[in-house]
Backbone bond lengths (Angstrom), bond angles and torsions (degrees), N, CA, C in turn:
res aa  C-N    CA-C-N  psi(-1)  N-CA   C-N-CA  omega(-1)  CA-C   N-CA-C  phi
1 X - - - 1.458 - - 1.512 107.89 -
2 X 1.312 115.52 129.30 1.450 121.40 -179.90 1.516 111.57 -79.46
3 X 1.307 114.25 171.48 1.455 120.35 178.26 1.520 108.73 -84.77
4 X 1.311 116.25 135.42 1.461 121.08 179.65 1.526 109.63 -62.59
5 X 1.337 117.43 142.42 1.457 121.38 -177.74 1.524 112.97 -87.32
6 X 1.287 118.59 -9.48 1.462 124.10 177.52 1.513 106.84 -146.48
7 X 1.320 116.43 -156.14 1.465 117.70 176.52 1.533 110.38 -58.82
8 X 1.294 116.09 142.98 1.462 120.93 175.88 1.521 107.83 -62.01
9 X 1.332 116.04 132.34 1.475 121.97 -179.03 1.519 108.53 -109.49
10 X 1.328 116.27 121.99 1.461 122.01 -177.28 1.524 110.09 -125.36
11 X 1.318 115.76 128.35 1.463 121.47 170.20 1.525 106.47 -91.44
12 X 1.313 117.04 123.43 1.465 122.66 175.28 1.518 106.36 -106.17
13 X 1.334 115.84 125.15 1.456 119.57 -171.66 1.518 112.76 -135.31
14 X 1.317 114.37 151.01 1.466 123.61 175.65 1.528 107.57 -115.65
15 X 1.332 117.52 91.56 1.471 118.96 -178.14 1.519 112.72 -78.79
16 X 1.309 114.69 155.14 1.460 120.35 172.63 1.515 113.42 77.36
17 X 1.315 113.84 -155.82 1.461 121.24 -172.62 1.522 114.50 -90.05
18 X 1.314 117.14 -1.37 1.457 121.99 -179.51 1.528 109.34 -61.37
19 X 1.320 117.18 123.96 1.454 121.23 -177.40 1.513 114.15 -106.43
20 X 1.316 118.06 12.22 1.462 121.30 -177.47 1.524 108.80 -104.40
21 X 1.323 117.11 109.09 1.464 119.27 -173.15 1.524 115.23 -117.77
22 X 1.308 118.38 9.83 1.464 119.13 -178.76 1.525 111.38 -59.24
23 X 1.330 117.63 -45.67 1.465 120.91 -179.88 1.517 111.98 -61.63
24 X 1.325 116.64 -42.64 1.463 120.63 179.00 1.523 110.67 -62.19
25 X 1.313 116.54 -40.03 1.464 120.16 179.40 1.524 111.20 -68.15
26 X 1.323 117.37 -37.03 1.469 120.82 177.19 1.529 110.06 -64.11
27 X 1.326 116.87 -43.85 1.467 120.82 179.22 1.524 109.92 -65.83
28 X 1.322 117.12 -43.95 1.459 120.57 179.13 1.531 110.49 -57.75
29 X 1.301 116.65 -44.25 1.470 120.27 -179.78 1.522 111.24 -67.05
30 X 1.328 117.76 -40.77 1.472 120.33 179.30 1.528 110.99 -63.10
31 X 1.325 116.89 -42.03 1.462 120.30 178.32 1.527 110.51 -65.53
32 X 1.326 115.82 -42.33 1.472 120.10 178.08 1.527 110.78 -62.57
33 X 1.333 116.71 -45.60 1.458 120.67 -179.33 1.523 111.95 -64.17
34 X 1.348 116.24 -22.22 1.465 121.39 177.66 1.531 111.53 -86.44
35 X 1.330 117.24 5.72 1.451 121.17 175.17 1.519 115.38 95.93
36 X 1.312 117.21 7.07 1.461 120.07 178.89 1.521 109.78 -89.46
37 X 1.323 115.42 155.06 1.460 120.39 172.87 1.515 106.73 -89.77
38 X 1.322 116.77 125.93 1.462 122.01 -175.17 1.518 109.24 -121.06
39 X 1.318 115.04 131.79 1.453 122.36 174.51 1.523 105.64 -113.87
40 X 1.332 117.26 110.82 1.464 121.09 178.33 1.521 107.81 -95.88
41 X 1.320 116.51 123.20 1.462 120.71 -173.73 1.514 114.39 -83.94
42 X 1.315 118.04 -15.17 1.459 120.14 -176.26 1.520 111.79 88.66
43 X 1.319 114.50 -175.14 1.463 121.74 -175.27 1.527 112.58 -79.84
44 X 1.326 114.34 159.94 1.469 124.30 167.95 1.522 114.33 59.73
45 X 1.315 116.57 43.08 1.455 121.16 179.73 1.532 110.69 -88.45
46 X 1.310 116.30 143.07 1.463 120.16 174.36 1.529 108.26 -84.45
47 X 1.323 117.24 158.18 1.467 118.76 174.81 1.533 111.76 -55.63
48 X 1.323 117.67 -37.77 1.463 121.25 178.38 1.526 111.44 -61.60
49 X 1.320 117.33 -42.95 1.466 121.01 178.60 1.525 110.90 -64.47
50 X 1.325 116.29 -42.02 1.469 121.01 -178.35 1.521 110.48 -63.86
51 X 1.323 116.51 -49.18 1.465 120.38 -179.62 1.532 110.21 -64.72
52 X 1.325 117.13 -41.41 1.458 120.36 177.26 1.516 112.13 -58.74
53 X 1.321 116.53 -44.03 1.460 120.95 178.50 1.520 110.49 -63.93
54 X 1.321 117.45 -44.47 1.468 121.04 -178.62 1.524 110.99 -60.87
55 X 1.318 116.74 -41.81 1.468 120.14 179.33 1.520 110.43 -69.42
56 X 1.319 116.67 -46.26 1.466 121.01 -179.40 1.524 111.63 -61.16
57 X 1.312 116.84 -38.52 1.460 121.83 -177.16 1.531 112.80 -87.82
58 X 1.342 117.37 2.19 1.460 122.67 -179.26 1.528 110.82 54.23
59 X 1.326 114.94 46.92 1.464 121.29 -177.36 1.525 111.70 -71.76
60 X 1.314 114.55 148.39 1.457 121.47 173.40 1.522 110.95 -88.72
61 X 1.335 116.29 -25.41 1.462 120.73 -175.94 1.520 110.51 -152.26
62 X 1.326 114.24 157.45 1.461 122.78 172.95 1.522 106.86 -123.08
63 X 1.320 115.95 127.16 1.462 121.91 174.31 1.519 108.42 -109.05
64 X 1.324 116.20 118.43 1.465 121.49 -179.27 1.521 109.83 -104.19
65 X 1.311 115.93 136.96 1.458 121.86 175.88 1.518 108.09 -117.95
66 X 1.334 115.01 119.88 1.463 119.35 -176.42 1.530 109.61 -134.26
67 X 1.317 115.02 122.07 1.458 121.46 176.89 1.522 111.72 -115.68
68 X 1.321 116.85 -3.25 1.462 121.34 -170.66 1.523 115.34 -84.71
69 X 1.329 117.73 -12.47 1.454 120.50 -176.31 1.516 113.01 93.15
70 X 1.315 117.83 0.42 1.464 121.51 -178.82 1.529 111.83 -97.24
71 X 1.313 116.76 21.84 1.463 121.33 -174.99 1.528 113.24 -60.11
72 X 1.320 118.62 -41.71 1.467 119.75 -178.36 1.525 111.32 -60.60
73 X 1.302 117.07 -45.15 1.466 121.88 -179.53 1.525 111.53 -70.09
74 X 1.320 117.58 -47.65 1.461 121.11 -173.31 1.529 112.87 -72.68
75 X 1.319 117.79 -41.94 1.464 119.76 176.16 1.525 109.85 -60.68
76 X 1.339 116.85 -45.90 1.465 120.93 -179.44 1.516 111.10 -60.60
77 X 1.322 117.13 -41.42 1.466 120.46 -179.62 1.527 111.21 -63.09
78 X 1.320 117.52 -41.89 1.464 120.84 178.85 1.527 110.07 -64.58
79 X 1.320 117.57 -46.38 1.471 121.52 179.30 1.529 109.97 -59.99
80 X 1.324 117.33 -46.72 1.469 121.17 -179.39 1.524 111.68 -61.63
81 X 1.328 117.07 -42.51 1.465 120.49 179.32 1.527 112.06 -66.36
82 X 1.316 117.03 -37.88 1.464 119.41 176.23 1.526 109.84 -61.98
83 X 1.327 116.89 -43.37 1.466 120.86 177.52 1.527 110.80 -60.57
84 X 1.331 116.52 -47.43 1.468 121.74 -178.44 1.524 112.57 -61.42
85 X 1.328 115.77 -31.82 1.477 120.08 -175.51 1.533 111.91 -99.77
86 X 1.343 116.01 19.12 1.470 121.94 178.98 1.526 111.99 53.58
87 X 1.315 115.60 41.63 1.461 121.19 -179.83 1.528 111.29 -127.54
88 X 1.334 116.15 29.88 1.460 120.52 -177.73 1.527 112.43 -67.20
89 X 1.347 117.14 -9.45 1.460 119.84 177.21 1.530 111.86 -76.83
90 X 1.320 117.66 -8.75 1.468 121.06 175.66 1.523 107.79 -79.92
91 X 1.310 116.10 116.85 1.461 123.12 -177.24 1.523 109.91 -70.40
92 X 1.326 117.02 135.89 1.469 121.57 178.00 1.522 108.55 -114.98
93 X 1.328 115.59 126.77 1.459 121.65 173.03 1.515 107.57 -134.24
94 X 1.303 116.57 166.76 1.446 117.60 -177.84 1.503 113.13 -161.85
95 X 1.306 113.11 178.58 1.442 119.45 179.05 1.508 110.11 -163.06
96 X 1.310 113.18 174.01 1.451 120.16 -179.42 1.509 110.51 135.49
97 X 1.307 114.87 -156.01 1.460 121.01 179.77 1.527 107.16 -88.83
98 X 1.310 115.49 90.35 1.456 121.65 -176.32 1.526 107.86 -124.79
99 X 1.322 117.53 118.12 1.471 120.04 -179.09 1.530 111.66 -60.47
100 X 1.301 116.03 144.69 1.467 122.43 179.27 1.528 111.46 -52.10
101 X 1.330 117.33 -38.69 1.467 121.40 -178.30 1.526 112.67 -65.31
102 X 1.324 118.38 -20.40 1.463 121.59 -178.91 1.531 113.04 -91.19
103 X 1.309 117.86 -13.04 1.467 120.77 -173.81 1.525 111.78 -67.52
104 X 1.316 118.64 -49.45 1.474 120.41 -178.99 1.531 112.15 -60.25
105 X 1.343 119.54 -45.26 1.472 118.00 177.01 1.528 113.18 -62.96
106 X 1.321 117.68 -35.33 1.468 120.19 177.44 1.530 110.45 -65.08
107 X 1.324 116.56 -41.63 1.465 119.84 178.09 1.524 110.72 -66.47
108 X 1.320 116.79 -38.03 1.463 120.02 177.35 1.531 110.56 -62.81
109 X 1.313 116.80 -34.44 1.463 122.00 178.47 1.532 111.77 -69.51
110 X 1.325 116.39 -24.75 1.465 119.13 178.67 1.510 115.63 130.70
111 X 1.327 117.71 0.40 1.464 120.23 175.99 1.532 106.83 -73.87
112 X 1.316 116.51 124.48 1.463 120.82 -172.63 1.529 112.91 -70.56
113 X 1.331 117.40 -37.93 1.466 120.66 -179.12 1.507 109.87 -157.57
114 X 1.326 114.90 150.50 1.464 123.01 175.99 1.527 107.74 -124.33
115 X 1.321 115.45 129.28 1.459 121.84 176.77 1.521 108.05 -110.04
116 X 1.309 115.57 124.26 1.459 120.70 -178.46 1.528 109.27 -101.47
117 X 1.338 117.32 170.59 1.463 119.77 179.95 1.532 110.86 -51.41
118 X 1.312 115.07 136.73 1.454 121.18 -178.50 1.520 112.83 102.91
119 X 1.326 117.73 -15.71 1.463 119.93 175.96 1.522 108.02 -64.54
120 X 1.305 116.43 137.52 1.463 119.52 -179.59 1.522 110.61 -85.97
121 X 1.319 115.62 154.29 1.459 118.99 176.45 1.528 109.91 -62.51
122 X 1.332 117.04 -35.89 1.467 120.23 179.42 1.530 111.01 -62.27
123 X 1.330 117.42 -40.00 1.468 119.41 -179.89 1.527 111.05 -69.17
124 X 1.317 117.34 -33.76 1.467 120.73 178.38 1.530 109.87 -70.09
125 X 1.319 117.63 -45.43 1.465 121.68 177.23 1.528 109.85 -58.47
126 X 1.307 116.68 -46.87 1.471 120.88 -179.79 1.525 110.73 -61.15
127 X 1.321 117.16 -44.03 1.459 120.59 -179.97 1.528 110.93 -62.24
128 X 1.326 116.95 -44.24 1.463 119.77 179.54 1.525 109.60 -61.68
129 X 1.316 117.45 -46.23 1.477 120.33 179.28 1.525 111.15 -58.52
130 X 1.315 116.63 -44.48 1.469 120.78 -176.36 1.530 111.92 -71.64
131 X 1.309 117.96 -29.17 1.456 119.82 -173.47 1.523 114.50 -102.18
132 X 1.315 117.36 -21.74 1.455 120.13 175.56 1.525 108.42 -94.72
133 X 1.297 117.05 -33.20 1.460 121.15 179.44 1.509 111.49 111.15
134 X 1.282 115.72 145.41 1.460 121.19 177.59 1.516 109.54 -76.33
135 X 1.321 117.91 143.74 1.458 119.49 173.87 1.523 109.89 -61.75
136 X 1.307 115.97 146.58 1.464 120.17 177.68 1.518 109.10 -99.24
137 X 1.299 115.83 153.26 1.466 120.66 177.70 1.527 108.40 -74.96
138 X 1.308 116.93 136.57 1.473 121.41 -179.86 1.511 111.57 -82.59
């Protein structure tokens, strides 16, 4: 993964039928307050909408928040669509109610990191900075 040429751009998305977005909004605000450009897609987004937004917005990363239990299906769909659209360089991370047993298979599929309940906003911001890259001075 290369170093971002400007502020890190992150799409924060709520895929599927999950209607609980407080955590996603908290993460979006923490990333924004850390100097990143954040595009929050809102509730009930399809994987196609999320990937389309990430490509259109020239995002460096996609952060998915899933509390519905559909994480295996939805994360995989986003990863597959990024591959299909030649956008696999967009880093995918996520969080929510994800059982420990599902984390390793999700990472094997291509999800870069999973944050479970109790992860701090500071640790998420730090991880994004370290894994997407710090902006360089022009």
